[in-house]
C-alpha positions as CSV (number, residue, x, y, z in Angstrom):
1,M,0.0,0.0,0.0
2,R,2.9,2.4,0.8
3,N,4.4,1.9,-2.7
4,L,1.0,2.7,-4.3
5,A,0.8,5.9,-2.2
6,V,4.3,6.9,-3.3
7,I,3.6,6.2,-6.9
8,T,0.3,8.1,-6.9
9,S,1.8,11.0,-5.0
10,F,4.6,11.2,-7.6
11,A,2.2,11.0,-10.5
12,F,0.0,13.8,-9.1
13,G,3.0,15.9,-8.4
14,L,4.1,15.6,-12.0
15,I,0.5,16.5,-13.2
16,F,0.6,19.5,-10.8
17,G,4.0,20.6,-12.0
18,D,2.8,20.3,-15.7
19,G,-0.2,22.4,-14.8
20,L,2.0,25.1,-13.3
21,V,4.2,25.3,-16.3
22,I,1.3,25.2,-18.9
23,S,-0.7,27.8,-17.0
24,G,2.3,30.2,-16.6
25,M,2.2,30.1,-12.8
26,A,5.8,29.0,-12.8
27,D,6.9,32.2,-14.6
28,P,7.9,34.7,-12.0
29,D,7.5,37.6,-14.4
30,L,3.9,36.6,-15.1
31,V,3.2,36.2,-11.4
32,K,4.7,39.7,-10.7
33,A,2.5,41.2,-13.5
34,F,-0.5,39.6,-11.8
35,L,0.4,41.1,-8.4
36,D,1.1,44.5,-9.9
37,V,-2.4,45.9,-9.7
38,A,-1.3,49.5,-9.7
39,G,0.9,49.1,-12.8
40,A,0.9,46.8,-15.8
41,W,-1.6,44.3,-14.3
42,N,-2.1,41.0,-16.1
43,P,-5.3,39.3,-14.8
44,A,-4.5,36.0,-16.6
45,L,-3.6,34.1,-13.5
46,A,-7.0,35.0,-11.9
47,L,-8.6,32.6,-14.5
48,V,-6.0,29.9,-13.6
49,M,-6.8,30.3,-9.9
50,G,-10.6,30.3,-10.7
51,G,-10.2,27.1,-12.7
52,A,-8.2,25.5,-9.8
53,I,-11.0,26.4,-7.4
54,L,-13.6,24.9,-9.7
55,V,-11.6,21.6,-9.8
56,A,-10.7,21.6,-6.1
57,A,-14.0,22.5,-4.5
58,P,-15.9,19.3,-5.6
59,A,-12.9,17.2,-4.7
60,F,-12.8,18.7,-1.1
61,W,-16.5,18.3,-0.8
62,L,-16.2,14.6,-1.7
63,T,-13.2,14.1,0.5
64,R,-14.9,15.5,3.6
65,R,-17.5,12.7,3.2
66,R,-14.9,9.9,3.2
67,N,-12.7,8.3,5.9
68,L,-10.2,6.7,3.5
69,S,-8.6,7.7,0.2
70,L,-9.2,5.7,-3.0
71,I,-6.0,3.7,-2.2
72,G,-7.1,3.1,1.4
73,S,-5.0,5.6,3.3
74,P,-6.7,7.6,6.0
75,I,-7.8,11.1,5.1
76,R,-6.8,13.9,7.5
77,L,-8.1,17.4,6.7
78,S,-7.6,20.3,9.0
79,E,-10.7,21.3,10.9
80,T,-9.2,24.5,12.2
81,Q,-11.1,27.6,11.1
82,I,-9.6,30.1,13.5
83,I,-8.2,33.3,12.0
84,D,-5.6,34.4,14.5
85,R,-2.4,36.4,14.7
86,K,-0.3,33.4,13.9
87,L,-2.2,32.7,10.7
88,L,-2.2,36.3,9.6
89,T,1.5,36.7,10.3
90,G,2.3,33.6,8.3
91,A,0.1,34.7,5.5
92,A,1.8,38.2,5.4
93,I,5.3,36.6,5.4
94,F,4.3,34.2,2.6
95,G,2.6,36.9,0.6
96,T,5.6,39.2,1.0
97,G,8.0,36.5,-0.2
98,W,5.7,35.6,-3.1
99,G,5.4,39.3,-4.1
100,L,9.1,40.0,-4.0
101,S,10.2,36.9,-5.8
102,G,7.2,36.1,-7.9
103,I,7.7,32.5,-6.9
104,C,5.3,30.4,-4.8
105,P,6.7,27.2,-3.2
106,G,5.1,24.8,-5.7
107,P,6.4,26.7,-8.8
108,G,9.7,27.2,-7.0
109,I,10.3,23.5,-6.9
110,V,9.2,23.2,-10.5
111,L,11.6,25.9,-11.5
112,L,14.4,24.1,-9.5
113,G,13.7,21.0,-11.7
114,F,14.2,23.2,-14.8
115,G,17.5,24.6,-13.3
116,A,16.0,28.1,-13.4
117,R,18.3,30.9,-12.1
118,G,17.2,32.0,-8.7
119,A,15.2,28.8,-8.0
120,V,18.1,27.3,-6.0
121,I,18.3,30.4,-3.7
122,F,14.5,30.5,-3.4
123,V,14.2,26.8,-2.5
124,F,17.1,27.1,-0.1
125,A,15.5,30.1,1.6
126,L,12.1,28.2,1.7
127,T,13.8,25.2,3.4
128,I,15.4,27.5,6.0
129,G,12.1,29.3,6.6
130,V,10.1,26.0,7.0
131,H,12.8,24.7,9.4
132,L,12.8,27.9,11.5
133,A,9.0,28.0,11.6
134,G,9.0,24.4,12.9
135,R,11.6,25.2,15.5
136,F,9.7,28.3,16.7
137,A,6.4,26.4,16.8
138,K,7.9,23.6,18.9
139,S,9.6,26.1,21.3
140,S,6.5,28.0,22.1
141,N,2.7,27.7,21.8
142,T,2.3,31.1,20.1
143,F,5.1,31.6,17.5
144,I,4.3,35.3,17.2
């Protein structure tokens, strides 16, 4: 069962990466143009995000009604719906990094696979950030 989970995870990761490349979400310049609402704004990625929501919403709806995945693994979705300072701080840090670099973690890993300049630095910084966040979370109950 574990091998099947690894194979399906890998296959869906490849499909996700292909989608990022085809949609342009792995192109930092296109992402920055989408985020530049006061300048040369390019709304194309809004359609990509809207399409992603249309695909994901029914999948989450179905998933919430199941205890096991199609391959028999337990399904664990977060039930937390609290909007607190920790969530807002993390979102602000994530958004700032995304806006400055034009790279989100998923596309960053895709770009790393393509050997894109800057992707190595981005993924390195992402790894350090995730490690530090985990250490702060373990050392205190409040992080911020």
